[in-house]
All heavy atoms as TSV, in Angstrom:
chain	resi	resn	atom	element	x	y	z
A	1	MET	N	N	-4.432	-12.993	15.452
A	1	MET	CA	C	-4.509	-13.228	14.057
A	1	MET	C	C	-5.003	-14.718	13.720
A	1	MET	O	O	-5.032	-15.520	14.610
A	1	MET	CB	C	-3.145	-13.064	13.323
A	1	MET	CG	C	-2.618	-11.661	13.469
A	1	MET	SD	S	-3.170	-10.270	12.572
A	1	MET	CE	C	-3.354	-10.825	10.916
A	2	ARG	N	N	-5.294	-14.892	12.509
A	2	ARG	CA	C	-5.824	-16.179	12.048
A	2	ARG	C	C	-4.792	-17.299	12.478
A	2	ARG	O	O	-3.676	-17.171	12.348
A	2	ARG	CB	C	-6.024	-16.216	10.597
A	2	ARG	CG	C	-7.005	-15.217	10.088
A	2	ARG	CD	C	-7.234	-15.246	8.623
A	2	ARG	NE	N	-7.751	-13.924	8.151
A	2	ARG	CZ	C	-7.171	-13.292	7.170
A	2	ARG	NH1	N	-6.288	-13.753	6.363
A	2	ARG	NH2	N	-7.802	-12.208	6.906
A	3	ASP	N	N	-5.380	-18.416	12.830
A	3	ASP	CA	C	-4.646	-19.634	13.166
A	3	ASP	C	C	-3.701	-19.493	14.279
A	3	ASP	O	O	-2.602	-20.093	14.414
A	3	ASP	CB	C	-3.898	-20.136	11.959
A	3	ASP	CG	C	-4.858	-20.595	10.869
A	3	ASP	OD1	O	-5.936	-21.184	11.181
A	3	ASP	OD2	O	-4.567	-20.404	9.584
A	4	GLY	N	N	-3.879	-18.430	15.171
A	4	GLY	CA	C	-3.034	-18.214	16.428
A	4	GLY	C	C	-1.682	-17.606	16.160
A	4	GLY	O	O	-0.880	-17.669	17.031
A	5	HIS	N	N	-1.379	-17.069	15.007
A	5	HIS	CA	C	-0.161	-16.393	14.738
A	5	HIS	C	C	-0.117	-15.038	15.332
A	5	HIS	O	O	-1.087	-14.348	15.404
A	5	HIS	CB	C	0.094	-16.188	13.195
A	5	HIS	CG	C	0.206	-17.511	12.459
A	5	HIS	ND1	N	1.303	-18.246	12.539
A	5	HIS	CD2	C	-0.712	-18.144	11.680
A	5	HIS	CE1	C	1.146	-19.393	11.885
A	5	HIS	NE2	N	-0.051	-19.309	11.311
A	6	HIS	N	N	1.081	-14.675	15.968
A	6	HIS	CA	C	1.256	-13.369	16.543
A	6	HIS	C	C	1.995	-12.562	15.454
A	6	HIS	O	O	3.038	-12.925	14.995
A	6	HIS	CB	C	2.147	-13.507	17.809
A	6	HIS	CG	C	2.689	-12.222	18.376
A	6	HIS	ND1	N	1.828	-11.433	19.100
A	6	HIS	CD2	C	3.802	-11.481	18.163
A	6	HIS	CE1	C	2.464	-10.233	19.379
A	6	HIS	NE2	N	3.714	-10.325	18.863
A	7	CYS	N	N	1.329	-11.480	15.082
A	7	CYS	CA	C	1.876	-10.605	13.994
A	7	CYS	C	C	2.116	-9.229	14.341
A	7	CYS	O	O	1.273	-8.662	15.136
A	7	CYS	CB	C	0.975	-10.661	12.816
A	7	CYS	SG	S	0.680	-12.353	12.040
A	8	VAL	N	N	3.191	-8.642	13.998
A	8	VAL	CA	C	3.557	-7.230	14.096
A	8	VAL	C	C	3.569	-6.618	12.786
A	8	VAL	O	O	4.209	-7.204	11.819
A	8	VAL	CB	C	4.944	-7.152	14.876
A	8	VAL	CG1	C	5.216	-5.651	15.115
A	8	VAL	CG2	C	4.938	-7.773	16.205
A	9	ALA	N	N	2.924	-5.527	12.508
A	9	ALA	CA	C	2.890	-4.905	11.294
A	9	ALA	C	C	3.430	-3.480	11.260
A	9	ALA	O	O	3.383	-2.745	12.219
A	9	ALA	CB	C	1.386	-4.746	10.870
A	10	TYR	N	N	4.137	-3.192	10.178
A	10	TYR	CA	C	4.597	-1.844	9.920
A	10	TYR	C	C	4.442	-1.527	8.448
A	10	TYR	O	O	4.691	-2.431	7.647
A	10	TYR	CB	C	6.096	-1.670	10.154
A	10	TYR	CG	C	6.690	-0.495	9.684
A	10	TYR	CD1	C	6.275	0.812	10.223
A	10	TYR	CD2	C	7.609	-0.462	8.653
A	10	TYR	CE1	C	6.840	2.018	9.708
A	10	TYR	CE2	C	8.070	0.749	8.081
A	10	TYR	CZ	C	7.721	1.953	8.520
A	10	TYR	OH	O	8.128	3.095	8.018
A	11	ASP	N	N	3.966	-0.390	8.173
A	11	ASP	CA	C	3.842	0.100	6.769
A	11	ASP	C	C	3.978	1.638	6.803
A	11	ASP	O	O	3.539	2.273	7.770
A	11	ASP	CB	C	2.507	-0.349	6.253
A	11	ASP	CG	C	2.423	-0.212	4.756
A	11	ASP	OD1	O	2.598	0.950	4.169
A	11	ASP	OD2	O	2.202	-1.236	4.074
A	12	VAL	N	N	4.529	2.190	5.759
A	12	VAL	CA	C	4.534	3.628	5.706
A	12	VAL	C	C	3.175	4.149	5.606
A	12	VAL	O	O	2.948	5.357	5.880
A	12	VAL	CB	C	5.498	4.081	4.498
A	12	VAL	CG1	C	6.915	3.761	4.642
A	12	VAL	CG2	C	4.933	3.665	3.144
A	13	ASN	N	N	2.184	3.413	5.151
A	13	ASN	CA	C	0.824	3.776	5.055
A	13	ASN	C	C	0.080	3.389	6.372
A	13	ASN	O	O	-0.122	2.157	6.646
A	13	ASN	CB	C	0.156	3.114	3.897
A	13	ASN	CG	C	-1.323	3.499	3.661
A	13	ASN	OD1	O	-1.944	3.993	4.604
A	13	ASN	ND2	N	-1.799	3.213	2.563
A	14	ALA	N	N	-0.181	4.501	7.152
A	14	ALA	CA	C	-0.824	4.123	8.445
A	14	ALA	C	C	-2.247	3.384	8.435
A	14	ALA	O	O	-2.568	2.581	9.210
A	14	ALA	CB	C	-1.050	5.484	9.202
A	15	ASP	N	N	-2.897	3.665	7.368
A	15	ASP	CA	C	-4.225	2.990	7.120
A	15	ASP	C	C	-4.055	1.441	6.956
A	15	ASP	O	O	-4.833	0.674	7.338
A	15	ASP	CB	C	-4.945	3.599	5.895
A	15	ASP	CG	C	-5.507	4.982	6.117
A	15	ASP	OD1	O	-5.613	5.281	7.378
A	15	ASP	OD2	O	-5.664	5.730	5.169
A	16	ALA	N	N	-2.936	1.097	6.243
A	16	ALA	CA	C	-2.670	-0.345	6.083
A	16	ALA	C	C	-2.374	-1.054	7.507
A	16	ALA	O	O	-2.840	-2.063	7.772
A	16	ALA	CB	C	-1.461	-0.564	5.164
A	17	VAL	N	N	-1.691	-0.285	8.314
A	17	VAL	CA	C	-1.374	-0.791	9.712
A	17	VAL	C	C	-2.675	-0.911	10.462
A	17	VAL	O	O	-2.909	-1.937	11.180
A	17	VAL	CB	C	-0.335	0.020	10.343
A	17	VAL	CG1	C	-0.150	-0.402	11.779
A	17	VAL	CG2	C	1.016	0.017	9.641
A	18	LYS	N	N	-3.521	0.095	10.335
A	18	LYS	CA	C	-4.785	0.173	10.991
A	18	LYS	C	C	-5.678	-0.971	10.690
A	18	LYS	O	O	-6.214	-1.658	11.530
A	18	LYS	CB	C	-5.465	1.439	10.772
A	18	LYS	CG	C	-6.722	1.706	11.527
A	18	LYS	CD	C	-7.323	3.030	11.327
A	18	LYS	CE	C	-8.542	3.226	12.166
A	18	LYS	NZ	N	-9.209	4.537	11.921
A	19	ALA	N	N	-5.711	-1.430	9.395
A	19	ALA	CA	C	-6.474	-2.520	8.935
A	19	ALA	C	C	-5.946	-3.721	9.583
A	19	ALA	O	O	-6.786	-4.668	9.933
A	19	ALA	CB	C	-6.442	-2.531	7.398
A	20	LEU	N	N	-4.658	-3.911	9.700
A	20	LEU	CA	C	-4.096	-5.172	10.229
A	20	LEU	C	C	-4.279	-5.210	11.703
A	20	LEU	O	O	-4.555	-6.355	12.272
A	20	LEU	CB	C	-2.657	-5.242	9.865
A	20	LEU	CG	C	-2.395	-5.581	8.390
A	20	LEU	CD1	C	-0.899	-5.431	8.039
A	20	LEU	CD2	C	-2.824	-6.982	8.042
A	21	THR	N	N	-4.299	-4.136	12.378
A	21	THR	CA	C	-4.564	-4.150	13.829
A	21	THR	C	C	-6.065	-4.540	14.118
A	21	THR	O	O	-6.339	-5.102	15.098
A	21	THR	CB	C	-4.209	-2.781	14.519
A	21	THR	OG1	O	-4.960	-1.760	13.980
A	21	THR	CG2	C	-2.770	-2.487	14.408
A	22	ALA	N	N	-6.800	-4.148	13.142
A	22	ALA	CA	C	-8.256	-4.511	13.278
A	22	ALA	C	C	-8.376	-6.020	13.271
A	22	ALA	O	O	-9.525	-6.581	13.797
A	22	ALA	CB	C	-9.143	-3.831	12.222
A	23	GLU	N	N	-7.440	-6.801	12.616
A	23	GLU	CA	C	-7.600	-8.195	12.576
A	23	GLU	C	C	-6.760	-8.878	13.646
A	23	GLU	O	O	-6.685	-10.032	13.623
A	23	GLU	CB	C	-6.928	-8.667	11.114
A	23	GLU	CG	C	-7.854	-8.259	9.942
A	23	GLU	CD	C	-7.356	-8.776	8.641
A	23	GLU	OE1	O	-6.900	-9.968	8.684
A	23	GLU	OE2	O	-7.421	-8.100	7.665
A	24	GLY	N	N	-6.138	-8.095	14.530
A	24	GLY	CA	C	-5.478	-8.663	15.594
A	24	GLY	C	C	-3.898	-8.441	15.657
A	24	GLY	O	O	-3.224	-8.971	16.639
A	25	ALA	N	N	-3.389	-7.946	14.611
A	25	ALA	CA	C	-1.917	-7.568	14.660
A	25	ALA	C	C	-1.632	-6.539	15.649
A	25	ALA	O	O	-2.359	-5.649	16.022
A	25	ALA	CB	C	-1.412	-7.266	13.255
A	26	VAL	N	N	-0.280	-6.419	16.054
A	26	VAL	CA	C	0.203	-5.337	16.778
A	26	VAL	C	C	0.725	-4.334	15.798
A	26	VAL	O	O	1.579	-4.592	14.894
A	26	VAL	CB	C	1.423	-5.872	17.691
A	26	VAL	CG1	C	2.033	-4.698	18.420
A	26	VAL	CG2	C	0.938	-6.836	18.649
A	27	GLY	N	N	0.292	-3.179	15.754
A	27	GLY	CA	C	0.565	-2.142	14.798
A	27	GLY	C	C	1.796	-1.249	15.278
A	27	GLY	O	O	1.896	-1.034	16.552
A	28	THR	N	N	2.701	-0.936	14.474
A	28	THR	CA	C	3.862	-0.121	14.774
A	28	THR	C	C	3.887	0.993	13.730
A	28	THR	O	O	3.474	0.965	12.600
A	28	THR	CB	C	5.163	-0.856	14.792
A	28	THR	OG1	O	5.427	-1.457	13.555
A	28	THR	CG2	C	5.145	-1.949	15.840
A	29	SER	N	N	4.450	2.162	14.138
A	29	SER	CA	C	4.545	3.279	13.258
A	29	SER	C	C	6.028	3.602	12.751
A	29	SER	O	O	6.136	4.653	12.061
A	29	SER	CB	C	3.932	4.554	14.008
A	29	SER	OG	O	4.767	4.773	15.235
A	30	SER	N	N	6.962	2.814	13.073
A	30	SER	CA	C	8.239	3.006	12.544
A	30	SER	C	C	8.965	1.738	12.403
A	30	SER	O	O	8.650	0.765	13.048
A	30	SER	CB	C	9.074	4.000	13.427
A	30	SER	OG	O	9.409	3.298	14.681
A	31	LEU	N	N	10.003	1.602	11.622
A	31	LEU	CA	C	10.720	0.355	11.504
A	31	LEU	C	C	11.479	-0.073	12.726
A	31	LEU	O	O	11.487	-1.136	13.177
A	31	LEU	CB	C	11.672	0.495	10.339
A	31	LEU	CG	C	12.519	-0.856	9.923
A	31	LEU	CD1	C	11.453	-1.821	9.493
A	31	LEU	CD2	C	13.526	-0.490	8.745
A	32	ALA	N	N	11.968	1.029	13.492
A	32	ALA	CA	C	12.602	0.797	14.815
A	32	ALA	C	C	11.594	0.141	15.826
A	32	ALA	O	O	11.894	-0.802	16.577
A	32	ALA	CB	C	13.228	2.001	15.292
A	33	GLU	N	N	10.373	0.751	15.775
A	33	GLU	CA	C	9.366	0.223	16.726
A	33	GLU	C	C	8.913	-1.185	16.380
A	33	GLU	O	O	8.719	-2.030	17.171
A	33	GLU	CB	C	8.038	1.154	16.667
A	33	GLU	CG	C	6.969	0.732	17.580
A	33	GLU	CD	C	5.781	1.617	17.584
A	33	GLU	OE1	O	5.758	2.557	16.669
A	33	GLU	OE2	O	4.823	1.352	18.244
A	34	PHE	N	N	8.911	-1.466	14.978
A	34	PHE	CA	C	8.595	-2.764	14.505
A	34	PHE	C	C	9.611	-3.780	14.991
A	34	PHE	O	O	9.177	-4.873	15.521
A	34	PHE	CB	C	8.494	-2.731	12.955
A	34	PHE	CG	C	8.469	-4.121	12.322
A	34	PHE	CD1	C	7.294	-4.844	12.306
A	34	PHE	CD2	C	9.638	-4.698	11.747
A	34	PHE	CE1	C	7.184	-6.009	11.639
A	34	PHE	CE2	C	9.520	-5.940	11.158
A	34	PHE	CZ	C	8.321	-6.597	11.084
A	35	VAL	N	N	10.828	-3.472	14.804
A	35	VAL	CA	C	11.979	-4.315	15.256
A	35	VAL	C	C	11.817	-4.570	16.766
A	35	VAL	O	O	11.981	-5.739	17.219
A	35	VAL	CB	C	13.298	-3.880	14.877
A	35	VAL	CG1	C	14.439	-4.636	15.452
A	35	VAL	CG2	C	13.442	-3.805	13.358
A	36	GLY	N	N	11.609	-3.573	17.575
A	36	GLY	CA	C	11.462	-3.663	18.936
A	36	GLY	C	C	10.270	-4.502	19.537
A	36	GLY	O	O	10.329	-5.084	20.521
A	37	ALA	N	N	9.331	-4.609	18.628
A	37	ALA	CA	C	8.043	-5.352	19.042
A	37	ALA	C	C	8.151	-6.797	18.722
A	37	ALA	O	O	7.350	-7.593	19.135
A	37	ALA	CB	C	6.831	-4.775	18.344
A	38	LEU	N	N	9.179	-7.273	17.931
A	38	LEU	CA	C	9.232	-8.654	17.563
A	38	LEU	C	C	9.880	-9.520	18.749
A	38	LEU	O	O	10.694	-9.090	19.448
A	38	LEU	CB	C	10.255	-8.845	16.419
A	38	LEU	CG	C	9.848	-8.181	15.121
A	38	LEU	CD1	C	10.993	-8.265	14.078
A	38	LEU	CD2	C	8.515	-8.729	14.539
A	39	GLU	N	N	9.164	-10.655	18.877
A	39	GLU	CA	C	9.630	-11.630	19.925
A	39	GLU	C	C	10.627	-12.563	19.368
A	39	GLU	O	O	10.435	-12.895	18.065
A	39	GLU	CB	C	8.430	-12.300	20.504
A	39	GLU	CG	C	7.408	-11.404	21.151
A	39	GLU	CD	C	6.129	-12.146	21.652
A	39	GLU	OE1	O	6.122	-13.484	21.531
A	39	GLU	OE2	O	5.194	-11.484	22.110
A	40	LYS	N	N	11.532	-13.074	20.092
A	40	LYS	CA	C	12.404	-14.099	19.615
A	40	LYS	C	C	11.852	-15.501	19.830
A	40	LYS	O	O	11.082	-15.646	20.859
A	40	LYS	CB	C	13.714	-14.097	20.464
A	40	LYS	CG	C	14.507	-12.741	20.219
A	40	LYS	CD	C	15.747	-12.649	21.029
A	40	LYS	CE	C	16.521	-11.424	20.756
A	40	LYS	NZ	N	17.736	-11.391	21.515
A	41	PRO	N	N	12.045	-16.389	18.860
A	41	PRO	CA	C	12.746	-16.283	17.811
A	41	PRO	C	C	12.006	-15.367	16.689
A	41	PRO	O	O	10.713	-15.535	16.673
A	41	PRO	CB	C	12.983	-17.701	17.198
A	41	PRO	CG	C	11.799	-18.399	17.729
A	41	PRO	CD	C	11.452	-17.731	19.029
A	42	ARG	N	N	12.680	-14.684	15.878
A	42	ARG	CA	C	12.076	-13.681	14.981
A	42	ARG	C	C	11.899	-14.354	13.573
A	42	ARG	O	O	12.759	-15.018	13.135
A	42	ARG	CB	C	12.913	-12.456	14.853
A	42	ARG	CG	C	13.126	-11.667	16.091
A	42	ARG	CD	C	13.957	-10.529	15.813
A	42	ARG	NE	N	14.281	-9.777	17.054
A	42	ARG	CZ	C	15.397	-9.793	17.687
A	42	ARG	NH1	N	16.373	-10.432	17.288
A	42	ARG	NH2	N	15.525	-9.068	18.817
A	43	ASN	N	N	10.799	-14.177	13.023
A	43	ASN	CA	C	10.437	-14.572	11.695
A	43	ASN	C	C	9.917	-13.229	11.041
A	43	ASN	O	O	8.946	-12.672	11.467
A	43	ASN	CB	C	9.453	-15.673	11.623
A	43	ASN	CG	C	9.998	-16.981	12.141
A	43	ASN	OD1	O	10.950	-17.480	11.630
A	43	ASN	ND2	N	9.403	-17.439	13.209
A	44	ILE	N	N	10.417	-12.911	9.847
A	44	ILE	CA	C	9.893	-11.677	9.251
A	44	ILE	C	C	9.488	-12.104	7.846
A	44	ILE	O	O	10.030	-12.988	7.178
A	44	ILE	CB	C	10.871	-10.577	9.242
A	44	ILE	CG1	C	12.178	-10.899	8.523
A	44	ILE	CG2	C	11.293	-10.077	10.653
A	44	ILE	CD1	C	13.118	-9.691	8.223
A	45	TRP	N	N	8.544	-11.220	7.389
A	45	TRP	CA	C	8.046	-11.325	6.014
A	45	TRP	C	C	8.099	-9.923	5.467
A	45	TRP	O	O	7.374	-9.084	5.986
A	45	TRP	CB	C	6.698	-11.931	5.963
A	45	TRP	CG	C	6.109	-12.099	4.569
A	45	TRP	CD1	C	6.290	-11.290	3.475
A	45	TRP	CD2	C	5.141	-13.193	4.140
A	45	TRP	NE1	N	5.537	-11.703	2.482
A	45	TRP	CE2	C	4.775	-12.883	2.878
A	45	TRP	CE3	C	4.616	-14.216	4.790
A	45	TRP	CZ2	C	3.978	-13.703	2.142
A	45	TRP	CZ3	C	3.658	-14.997	4.058
A	45	TRP	CH2	C	3.387	-14.764	2.864
A	46	ILE	N	N	8.908	-9.627	4.525
A	46	ILE	CA	C	9.007	-8.252	4.004
A	46	ILE	C	C	8.351	-8.293	2.687
A	46	ILE	O	O	8.861	-9.023	1.742
A	46	ILE	CB	C	10.416	-7.813	4.019
A	46	ILE	CG1	C	11.077	-7.764	5.396
A	46	ILE	CG2	C	10.574	-6.383	3.386
A	46	ILE	CD1	C	12.592	-7.472	5.462
A	47	MET	N	N	7.519	-7.364	2.370
A	47	MET	CA	C	6.895	-7.159	1.125
A	47	MET	C	C	7.078	-5.783	0.707
A	47	MET	O	O	6.344	-4.854	1.301
A	47	MET	CB	C	5.408	-7.546	1.178
A	47	MET	CG	C	5.173	-9.074	1.345
A	47	MET	SD	S	3.480	-9.548	1.484
A	47	MET	CE	C	2.897	-9.097	-0.177
A	48	VAL	N	N	8.032	-5.426	-0.166
A	48	VAL	CA	C	8.260	-4.018	-0.615
A	48	VAL	C	C	8.459	-4.109	-2.137
A	48	VAL	O	O	8.884	-5.178	-2.691
A	48	VAL	CB	C	9.442	-3.554	0.102
A	48	VAL	CG1	C	9.305	-3.430	1.575
A	48	VAL	CG2	C	10.768	-4.307	-0.175
A	49	PRO	N	N	8.305	-3.008	-2.783
A	49	PRO	CA	C	8.563	-2.899	-4.245
A	49	PRO	C	C	10.046	-3.156	-4.478
A	49	PRO	O	O	10.908	-2.874	-3.628
A	49	PRO	CB	C	8.216	-1.448	-4.643
A	49	PRO	CG	C	7.241	-1.027	-3.500
A	49	PRO	CD	C	7.676	-1.707	-2.336
A	50	ALA	N	N	10.302	-3.839	-5.589
A	50	ALA	CA	C	11.616	-4.193	-5.899
A	50	ALA	C	C	12.650	-3.107	-5.851
A	50	ALA	O	O	13.818	-3.206	-5.422
A	50	ALA	CB	C	11.713	-4.836	-7.246
A	51	GLY	N	N	12.242	-1.883	-6.107
A	51	GLY	CA	C	13.188	-0.676	-6.162
A	51	GLY	C	C	13.667	-0.253	-4.820
A	51	GLY	O	O	14.605	0.530	-4.714
A	52	ILE	N	N	12.988	-0.793	-3.717
A	52	ILE	CA	C	13.484	-0.309	-2.345
A	52	ILE	C	C	13.826	-1.414	-1.458
A	52	ILE	O	O	13.981	-1.286	-0.270
A	52	ILE	CB	C	12.369	0.520	-1.688
A	52	ILE	CG1	C	11.083	-0.289	-1.352
A	52	ILE	CG2	C	12.073	1.823	-2.465
A	52	ILE	CD1	C	10.104	0.420	-0.439
A	53	VAL	N	N	14.141	-2.609	-2.117
A	53	VAL	CA	C	14.546	-3.762	-1.166
A	53	VAL	C	C	15.867	-3.477	-0.513
A	53	VAL	O	O	16.000	-3.611	0.734
A	53	VAL	CB	C	14.632	-5.046	-2.046
A	53	VAL	CG1	C	15.360	-6.135	-1.303
A	53	VAL	CG2	C	13.349	-5.454	-2.552
A	54	ASP	N	N	16.898	-3.004	-1.234
A	54	ASP	CA	C	18.120	-2.709	-0.579
A	54	ASP	C	C	18.110	-1.644	0.515
A	54	ASP	O	O	18.641	-1.861	1.598
A	54	ASP	CB	C	19.171	-2.299	-1.646
A	54	ASP	CG	C	19.592	-3.370	-2.643
A	54	ASP	OD1	O	19.332	-4.520	-2.287
A	54	ASP	OD2	O	20.098	-3.034	-3.720
A	55	SER	N	N	17.374	-0.597	0.295
A	55	SER	CA	C	17.240	0.506	1.289
A	55	SER	C	C	16.483	-0.050	2.551
A	55	SER	O	O	16.760	0.216	3.663
A	55	SER	CB	C	16.621	1.744	0.811
A	55	SER	OG	O	15.316	1.504	0.334
A	56	THR	N	N	15.394	-0.931	2.252
A	56	THR	CA	C	14.631	-1.432	3.393
A	56	THR	C	C	15.525	-2.336	4.251
A	56	THR	O	O	15.443	-2.235	5.411
A	56	THR	CB	C	13.383	-2.185	2.831
A	56	THR	OG1	O	12.561	-1.234	2.064
A	56	THR	CG2	C	12.577	-2.835	3.961
A	57	LEU	N	N	16.267	-3.264	3.622
A	57	LEU	CA	C	17.184	-4.171	4.381
A	57	LEU	C	C	18.250	-3.320	5.062
A	57	LEU	O	O	18.637	-3.717	6.198
A	57	LEU	CB	C	17.749	-5.201	3.440
A	57	LEU	CG	C	16.743	-6.156	2.874
A	57	LEU	CD1	C	17.452	-7.135	1.935
A	57	LEU	CD2	C	16.106	-6.943	4.045
A	58	SER	N	N	18.770	-2.336	4.474
A	58	SER	CA	C	19.793	-1.552	5.089
A	58	SER	C	C	19.224	-0.810	6.382
A	58	SER	O	O	19.839	-0.848	7.391
A	58	SER	CB	C	20.297	-0.448	4.168
A	58	SER	OG	O	21.169	0.419	4.754
A	59	ASN	N	N	18.015	-0.322	6.244
A	59	ASN	CA	C	17.345	0.295	7.466
A	59	ASN	C	C	17.062	-0.675	8.528
A	59	ASN	O	O	17.134	-0.507	9.708
A	59	ASN	CB	C	16.075	0.969	7.019
A	59	ASN	CG	C	16.322	2.227	6.253
A	59	ASN	OD1	O	17.310	2.946	6.366
A	59	ASN	ND2	N	15.351	2.683	5.455
A	60	TRP	N	N	16.624	-1.954	8.031
A	60	TRP	CA	C	16.425	-3.014	9.026
A	60	TRP	C	C	17.647	-3.392	9.789
A	60	TRP	O	O	17.561	-3.454	11.048
A	60	TRP	CB	C	16.020	-4.303	8.213
A	60	TRP	CG	C	16.005	-5.518	9.059
A	60	TRP	CD1	C	16.939	-6.379	9.234
A	60	TRP	CD2	C	14.944	-5.938	9.906
A	60	TRP	NE1	N	16.578	-7.419	10.007
A	60	TRP	CE2	C	15.334	-7.175	10.533
A	60	TRP	CE3	C	13.619	-5.466	10.243
A	60	TRP	CZ2	C	14.573	-7.874	11.452
A	60	TRP	CZ3	C	12.793	-6.259	11.138
A	60	TRP	CH2	C	13.319	-7.356	11.816
A	61	CYS	N	N	18.730	-3.404	9.126
A	61	CYS	CA	C	20.024	-3.760	9.820
A	61	CYS	C	C	20.347	-2.651	10.790
A	61	CYS	O	O	21.019	-2.979	11.842
A	61	CYS	CB	C	21.139	-3.999	8.805
A	61	CYS	SG	S	20.942	-5.491	7.902
A	62	ARG	N	N	20.155	-1.400	10.508
A	62	ARG	CA	C	20.491	-0.388	11.502
A	62	ARG	C	C	19.550	-0.416	12.704
A	62	ARG	O	O	19.958	0.098	13.757
A	62	ARG	CB	C	20.207	1.000	10.758
A	62	ARG	CG	C	21.497	1.352	9.877
A	62	ARG	CD	C	21.507	2.855	9.584
A	62	ARG	NE	N	20.281	3.257	8.793
A	62	ARG	CZ	C	20.280	3.282	7.463
A	62	ARG	NH1	N	21.319	2.966	6.784
A	62	ARG	NH2	N	19.079	3.624	6.826
A	63	CYS	N	N	18.360	-0.951	12.514
A	63	CYS	CA	C	17.337	-0.967	13.648
A	63	CYS	C	C	17.501	-2.106	14.471
A	63	CYS	O	O	17.033	-2.236	15.675
A	63	CYS	CB	C	15.948	-0.876	13.072
A	63	CYS	SG	S	15.521	0.750	12.364
A	64	SER	N	N	18.170	-3.189	13.961
A	64	SER	CA	C	18.073	-4.501	14.769
A	64	SER	C	C	19.398	-4.776	15.356
A	64	SER	O	O	20.391	-4.316	15.031
A	64	SER	CB	C	17.642	-5.584	13.719
A	64	SER	OG	O	18.665	-5.738	12.704
A	65	THR	N	N	19.349	-5.749	16.276
A	65	THR	CA	C	20.593	-6.198	16.965
A	65	THR	C	C	21.017	-7.464	16.113
A	65	THR	O	O	20.181	-8.067	15.442
A	65	THR	CB	C	20.354	-6.565	18.415
A	65	THR	OG1	O	19.269	-7.492	18.404
A	65	THR	CG2	C	20.005	-5.341	19.224
A	66	PRO	N	N	22.292	-7.694	16.246
A	66	PRO	CA	C	22.741	-9.000	15.499
A	66	PRO	C	C	21.830	-10.145	15.886
A	66	PRO	O	O	21.490	-10.262	17.094
A	66	PRO	CB	C	24.117	-9.183	15.964
A	66	PRO	CG	C	24.652	-7.765	16.365
A	66	PRO	CD	C	23.397	-7.192	16.887
A	67	MET	N	N	21.400	-10.949	14.976
A	67	MET	CA	C	20.526	-12.097	15.334
A	67	MET	C	C	20.957	-13.390	14.525
A	67	MET	O	O	21.514	-13.159	13.458
A	67	MET	CB	C	19.083	-11.702	15.129
A	67	MET	CG	C	18.717	-11.292	13.651
A	67	MET	SD	S	16.897	-10.977	13.606
A	67	MET	CE	C	16.980	-9.195	13.854
A	68	THR	N	N	20.558	-14.389	15.091
A	68	THR	CA	C	20.799	-15.678	14.371
A	68	THR	C	C	19.599	-15.934	13.451
A	68	THR	O	O	18.458	-15.901	13.918
A	68	THR	CB	C	21.007	-16.755	15.320
A	68	THR	OG1	O	22.064	-16.468	16.233
A	68	THR	CG2	C	21.243	-18.109	14.654
A	69	TRP	N	N	19.821	-16.142	12.258
A	69	TRP	CA	C	18.652	-16.483	11.337
A	69	TRP	C	C	18.532	-17.889	11.253
A	69	TRP	O	O	18.658	-18.733	10.931
A	69	TRP	CB	C	18.934	-15.853	9.890
A	69	TRP	CG	C	18.901	-14.410	10.000
A	69	TRP	CD1	C	20.044	-13.555	10.220
A	69	TRP	CD2	C	17.813	-13.532	9.951
A	69	TRP	NE1	N	19.615	-12.201	10.282
A	69	TRP	CE2	C	18.338	-12.185	10.143
A	69	TRP	CE3	C	16.481	-13.694	9.917
A	69	TRP	CZ2	C	17.459	-11.129	10.095
A	69	TRP	CZ3	C	15.648	-12.605	9.892
A	69	TRP	CH2	C	16.135	-11.312	9.974
C-alpha cells in the first residue's frame, strides 16, 4: 500500500475488497478472517454507518482475542 503501510481489508461488499487488493491490501471475506490476518501490534480503522457501530464492535469482540489497545 501507499507509503509502506500493511493493510488488511474487509467489507460486506466483495467489490470494495477487490479494489483494495488491487492497490496492495490483503483482502478478507469475513470479520473473523480479517481479525486473523492482523499482525500485532494491531491498529484498526473502522468505517461503518452510524446505525451499525454497536453490532460491528460486538462482532469484532466475538472474533478477536483479548488485546491491549
